[in-house]
C-alpha positions, 0 to 999 in steps of 0.5 A: 182362355176367356178370349178364346171362349169369346172368339168361339162364341162370337164365331158360332153366332155368326155362323148361326146367322149365316147358315140360316140366311144362306140355307147352307150347312156349317162345314162349307160355310166355315171352309168359305170363311177360312178362305176369306180369312186367308185372303185377308178379307175377313178377320176373326176377332174376340167378342165380335166373331168374324168381321170384314176386314177394314179397307185401308187407303192402300187397299183401295189404291190397289183395288182401284188400279187392278180393276182399271187395268182388268177392264181396260185390257178387256176393252182392248181385247173385246171391243168391238165385240163380234160375238152377239151372245157376249153382248146379250150377256151384258144386256141381261145384266143391265136388265137385272139392274133395271129390275132391282132399281125398280124395286129400290133393292139396293143389295140386289142392285150392287150385286147385278151392277158387279155382274154387269161389269164382269159381263163387260170383262167377258167381252174379251172372251179371255177366261183367265181375265174374267177369273182374276176380275171375279176373284176381287168380288168382295173387295170390288163390291165394298168399293162399289158400295162405298161409291153408291153411298157417296153418290146417293145425295145427288144420284138415285138407283135410276141415275146410277142405271143411266150411267151404266146404260150409257157405258153399254151403248158406247160398247155397242158403238164399237169404238175402243178408245170411246169406251176407254174414255167413258170408263174414265169418266164413269163416276165409279171414283166419287168415293175417293173424295175425302177418303183419306179422312175415313180410312187408315193405311196412308202409304206414300204410293197411295197418297201420290196415286190419290192426288193424280186421281183428283188432278184428273177429275178436275181436268174433266 
């Protein structure tokens, strides 16, 4: 009973903070938290309330490989882009990133960076592909946040913006192989350096994949 009471109290504290910050009522918030918990993205813990589920190395392996497949498929289907509106969407999201970088607003920058990558996937004009990519939002943003922290000693937000501008320039050039090569060298996997010392879940398949990633980085 004590644990249950602690858990309920922790949940109420979290709910109070989120309803205030997001400007929504408790019912939709509770439903959203239930959905996230079913998907394994958050955990309800005694005395701590609801926390984001820590990523394991195997989680990161699945997230990064799935993201890569989504983006490569989008490039194969959507580059060269023949729909000006799809390219305009990419430029709009990049402009949002530039505004956030100018304000040194890291939280907004991360959100706009995710939206920029969604717009790249949107080049394919494939609704289910984009929906699948969007369904990974929280997990992808956790990985992207880790990567931003890993790159901060040598790259500020404007440097990050320049990498994304380069990616869009290549997309607009219209050569899918050139875009795939740019994605491979995009710098979104810097956070994998020493990652096994930071997280648990060292499955054999994840460790083999990590070794392959490091081999490719050395070749570049």
